[in-house]
C-alpha positions as a printed Julia matrix, in Angstrom:
333×3 Matrix{Float64}:
 -114.25   57.52   54.98
 -110.93   55.72   55.35
 -112.81   52.37   55.88
 -114.6    52.54   52.49
 -113.4    52.5    48.95
 -114.75   55.1    46.64
 -116.35   52.5    44.34
 -118.36   51.29   47.4
 -119.85   54.67   48.03
 -123.4    55.45   47.24
 -124.21   57.0    44.01
 -125.47   60.72   44.15
 -127.87   60.8    41.39
 -129.07   64.52   41.7
 -126.27   66.75   42.84
 -127.08   70.19   43.94
 -125.17   73.32   43.84
 -124.45   73.41   47.54
 -122.96   69.84   47.5
 -119.3    69.8    48.42
 -116.44   68.18   46.71
 -112.83   67.36   48.13
 -109.95   69.26   46.44
 -106.26   69.15   47.24
 -104.67   72.72   47.0
 -101.08   73.37   46.29
 -100.28   69.85   45.3
  -96.57   70.6    44.2
  -96.13   72.62   47.44
  -97.59   71.93   50.77
 -100.91   69.95   50.01
 -103.82   70.92   52.04
 -107.33   69.28   51.88
 -110.06   71.8    50.93
 -113.7    71.82   49.93
 -115.52   73.43   47.08
 -119.02   73.61   46.18
 -120.54   72.49   42.84
 -121.76   75.97   42.24
 -118.21   77.43   42.66
 -116.53   74.79   40.54
 -118.86   75.12   37.57
 -119.11   78.73   37.62
 -115.42   78.67   36.74
 -116.22   76.15   33.98
 -119.09   78.35   32.59
 -116.48   81.13   32.29
 -113.85   78.98   30.5
 -116.39   77.65   28.05
 -117.51   81.15   27.34
 -113.96   82.4    26.66
 -113.09   79.17   24.7
 -116.4    79.58   22.65
 -115.12   83.09   21.4
 -111.79   81.71   20.43
 -110.89   79.37   17.65
 -110.16   75.89   18.9
 -109.19   72.46   17.25
 -112.5    70.53   17.49
 -115.35   69.15   15.18
 -117.68   71.77   14.18
 -121.33   70.8    14.01
 -123.73   73.57   12.8
 -127.28   72.84   13.53
 -128.53   76.3    13.82
 -127.38   79.69   12.23
 -123.77   80.01   11.16
 -122.07   83.44   11.12
 -118.77   83.76    9.24
 -117.09   87.12   10.08
 -115.7    89.21    7.39
 -114.14   91.8     9.58
 -112.18   92.18   12.89
 -114.43   92.18   15.86
 -114.32   92.29   19.62
 -116.43   90.52   22.24
 -117.87   92.33   25.26
 -116.08   91.91   28.56
 -116.77   88.73   30.46
 -116.67   89.25   34.25
 -114.18   86.71   35.96
 -114.19   88.25   39.5
 -116.27   91.31   40.14
 -117.41   92.57   43.53
 -117.56   96.4    42.7
 -119.33   97.91   39.64
 -119.5    95.61   36.46
 -119.67   98.52   34.13
 -116.91   98.24   31.58
 -117.4    97.66   27.83
 -114.92   97.23   24.76
 -114.9    99.52   21.75
 -113.21   99.67   18.44
 -112.43   97.24   15.65
 -109.89   94.62   16.38
 -106.89   94.67   13.97
 -104.63   91.87   15.32
 -103.63   89.23   12.87
 -104.72   86.29   15.27
 -107.22   85.76   18.1
 -106.16   87.41   21.39
 -107.4    87.47   25.02
 -106.96   90.54   27.2
 -107.15   90.42   31.0
 -108.49   93.67   32.44
 -107.96   94.28   36.22
 -108.66   97.03   38.66
 -105.3    98.01   40.2
 -106.22  100.82   42.59
 -109.24  102.84   43.58
 -109.31  106.67   43.66
 -110.33  109.52   41.44
 -110.29  107.89   39.06
 -109.89  104.33   39.64
 -106.96  102.68   37.8
 -106.63   99.42   35.97
 -103.94   97.2    34.3
 -104.09   94.96   31.29
 -102.28   92.36   29.49
 -102.48   90.44   26.17
 -102.33   86.57   26.07
 -100.91   86.23   29.54
  -98.09   88.61   28.96
  -96.75   91.31   31.34
  -99.41   93.8    32.54
  -99.4    97.45   31.55
 -100.24   99.27   34.68
 -101.68  102.61   36.09
 -104.31  103.21   33.39
 -107.13  105.62   34.34
 -110.62  104.38   34.12
 -112.39  106.69   31.63
 -115.88  107.04   30.29
 -114.51  107.92   26.92
 -112.21  104.83   26.55
 -108.49  104.03   27.1
 -106.57  102.06   24.44
 -105.35   98.66   24.99
 -103.95   98.21   21.54
 -104.82   96.45   18.22
 -107.47   98.93   17.67
 -109.42   98.26   20.81
 -110.35  100.41   23.89
 -111.82   99.85   27.33
 -114.33  102.38   28.76
 -116.15  102.52   32.14
 -119.65  103.86   32.84
 -118.13  105.34   36.07
 -114.71  106.22   36.87
 -114.88  105.29   40.71
 -116.75  102.59   42.61
 -114.81   99.6    41.55
 -112.95   97.21   43.83
 -109.26   96.4    43.63
 -108.83   92.96   42.04
 -111.98   93.01   39.81
 -111.07   91.39   36.61
 -112.63   90.85   33.06
 -111.58   88.96   30.04
 -111.97   90.52   26.49
 -111.4    88.42   23.27
 -110.36   90.03   20.0
 -111.23   88.21   16.73
 -109.36   88.74   13.59
 -110.63   89.09    9.86
 -111.9    85.72    8.89
 -112.48   83.84    5.67
 -114.35   80.69    4.59
 -112.16   78.21    2.83
 -112.03   74.46    2.09
 -109.14   72.17    1.97
 -109.07   68.44    2.45
 -112.33   68.27    4.37
 -111.73   71.32    6.47
 -113.48   74.48    7.27
 -110.9    77.19    7.8
 -111.99   80.23    9.78
 -108.45   81.66    9.71
 -105.67   82.07    7.22
 -103.65   79.25    8.87
 -104.31   75.52    9.17
 -103.38   75.58   12.84
 -106.91   76.81   13.33
 -108.43   74.27   11.17
 -111.71   72.62   12.09
 -113.16   69.45   10.47
 -116.46   70.25    8.86
 -117.21   66.8     7.25
 -115.34   63.7     6.04
 -116.28   64.38    2.48
 -115.19   68.02    2.51
 -118.82   69.26    1.66
 -120.78   72.07    3.26
 -124.46   71.73    3.01
 -126.58   74.74    3.57
 -130.27   74.4     3.75
 -132.18   77.56    3.96
 -135.41   79.34    2.64
 -133.19   82.29    1.68
 -130.63   82.88   -0.97
 -126.94   82.29   -0.47
 -125.05   85.47   -1.76
 -121.4    85.46   -2.45
 -119.84   89.12   -3.0
 -116.36   90.12   -3.7
 -114.91   93.33   -2.3
 -114.55   96.51   -4.39
 -110.96   95.81   -5.42
 -110.67   92.12   -5.47
 -112.26   89.37   -7.64
 -114.55   86.61   -6.34
 -113.24   83.22   -7.55
 -115.27   79.91   -7.03
 -113.15   76.78   -8.05
 -113.42   73.0    -7.61
 -110.7    70.63   -6.82
 -111.51   68.61  -10.0
 -112.01   69.62  -13.58
 -115.81   69.56  -13.16
 -118.04   71.76  -10.79
 -121.65   70.52  -10.68
 -124.6    72.55   -9.51
 -127.96   70.94   -8.62
 -130.69   73.21   -9.51
 -130.56   76.65  -11.49
 -127.42   78.55  -11.41
 -127.35   82.27  -12.34
 -123.87   83.74  -12.9
 -123.96   87.51  -13.57
 -121.0    89.62  -14.38
 -121.52   92.56  -16.68
 -119.18   95.41  -17.27
 -118.33   97.21  -20.54
 -116.43   99.89  -22.45
 -116.62  101.79  -25.55
 -114.12  102.23  -28.4
 -114.43  105.34  -30.4
 -112.57  105.45  -33.79
 -111.29  108.68  -35.1
 -109.12  107.32  -37.91
 -105.83  108.32  -36.24
 -104.5   105.02  -35.27
 -105.16  101.54  -33.63
 -107.85  101.11  -31.0
 -107.41   98.5   -28.34
 -110.26   96.22  -27.3
 -110.21   95.9   -23.45
 -109.76   92.46  -21.88
 -110.98   93.56  -18.54
 -114.42   94.02  -19.61
 -117.06   91.54  -20.87
 -118.51   93.79  -23.61
 -117.04   96.32  -25.84
 -119.12   98.75  -27.83
 -117.94  100.21  -31.1
 -118.59  103.99  -31.9
 -117.09  105.05  -35.4
 -119.02  108.31  -35.78
 -115.63  110.01  -35.65
 -113.71  108.07  -37.98
 -112.65  104.63  -38.98
 -111.25  102.28  -36.31
 -108.21   99.85  -36.66
 -108.99   97.3   -33.83
 -106.48   95.25  -31.67
 -107.05   92.52  -29.05
 -104.4    91.09  -27.0
 -104.03   87.43  -25.78
 -106.72   86.46  -23.29
 -107.11   83.69  -20.51
 -107.98   80.19  -21.78
 -111.91   80.14  -21.82
 -112.28   83.85  -21.66
 -115.27   85.22  -23.61
 -115.55   88.67  -25.32
 -118.49   90.39  -26.86
 -117.95   93.13  -29.47
 -120.83   95.14  -30.86
 -121.16   98.28  -33.0
 -123.74  100.63  -31.53
 -122.81  103.9   -33.31
 -121.97  103.64  -37.04
 -120.53  105.97  -39.55
 -117.24  104.34  -40.59
 -115.74  100.81  -40.65
 -114.05   99.14  -37.59
 -111.61   96.49  -38.83
 -109.72   93.81  -36.82
 -107.15   91.96  -38.85
 -106.17   88.38  -38.06
 -102.66   89.29  -36.67
 -103.79   92.6   -34.75
 -106.47   90.67  -32.94
 -104.55   87.54  -32.16
 -107.32   85.6   -34.05
 -107.2    81.94  -34.97
 -105.88   81.87  -38.39
 -108.27   78.83  -39.24
 -111.38   80.59  -38.13
 -110.27   84.08  -39.44
 -107.85   84.11  -42.38
 -108.03   87.82  -43.02
 -110.14   90.04  -40.7
 -113.31   90.99  -39.0
 -115.29   94.1   -40.29
 -118.02   95.94  -38.4
 -119.7    98.64  -40.4
 -123.47   98.94  -39.2
 -125.33   99.29  -35.9
 -126.09   95.83  -34.43
 -123.25   94.13  -35.99
 -121.57   91.81  -33.27
 -119.13   89.0   -32.77
 -118.55   86.84  -29.73
 -115.13   85.32  -29.39
 -113.75   82.76  -26.98
 -109.89   82.4   -26.3
 -108.13   79.2   -26.68
 -104.6    78.11  -26.89
 -104.84   78.6   -30.63
 -105.8    82.39  -30.34
 -109.38   84.04  -30.33
 -112.07   82.03  -32.14
 -115.3    83.73  -33.11
 -118.18   81.36  -31.9
 -120.95   83.53  -33.13
 -121.53   86.55  -35.55
 -124.38   88.94  -36.33
 -123.85   91.02  -39.71
 -120.21   91.44  -39.22
 -117.86   90.37  -42.07
 -115.49   87.52  -41.36
 -113.07   86.59  -44.05
């Protein structure tokens, strides 16, 4: 081969798994020429791609099929790196780490039971762990279990990937799958996400947190029908003994004055907040004065009075206070 330059060699159009490549081993020490088959070389690439595919990397994200955005910590099942004995391990638990992590699991010794060692993200190995069928903790909420406690081979190795709680977020044309821009992935040049599907897209908040959708301008446009539903209510019952506060954490407040009169108060809201007040049980008057209700003095100079079933007022909060935008039967003076 020394008499021919590489560019002058014939082109191999159809490489096979058993074809050989020249590789130089121990380049920084004592270089030695060795051979490797295409099958061996690309089996390592397949493992690398599988591990990388289960981690977050800085690359373009092109979604052509289903997209799954996790909302809780998860763990991938072990990927075999080098296994000549039993390939019978599995990962259990819910990953609790703050960022993605890779765990190396390796059989350390054989016996009754076999023992393994593990490490996280290339750190130091924790050694002398018993292979059990019930599970051995490796930290961050994860455990490794074996179908059999014997029959493995020293040096057998697997990789496990832990994936943290994730979110979907947009910022400057990026799709963020983590709470850090270090893991940002470009989604599109314009910063839009287009979801085409024959099914509904559903956004839900948790039991203790609100769901907020906002745009980066003063206008959010929707093409097609948009249904926004948020209904919660409370009831104010008057007994004539003092003031009764209108809740600002509910959409609707029902009035019940069967037990006595009600002197209503309403605090300052958020700009644009809408509040509905409806009398559902009558018997006595429910009165909200302009000052006690933080009512706009131009719209309400004195008070709003409810004294019959069905009387209702809808108010919107502005920088000038609450302004009634609709009224049914209630007396506004």
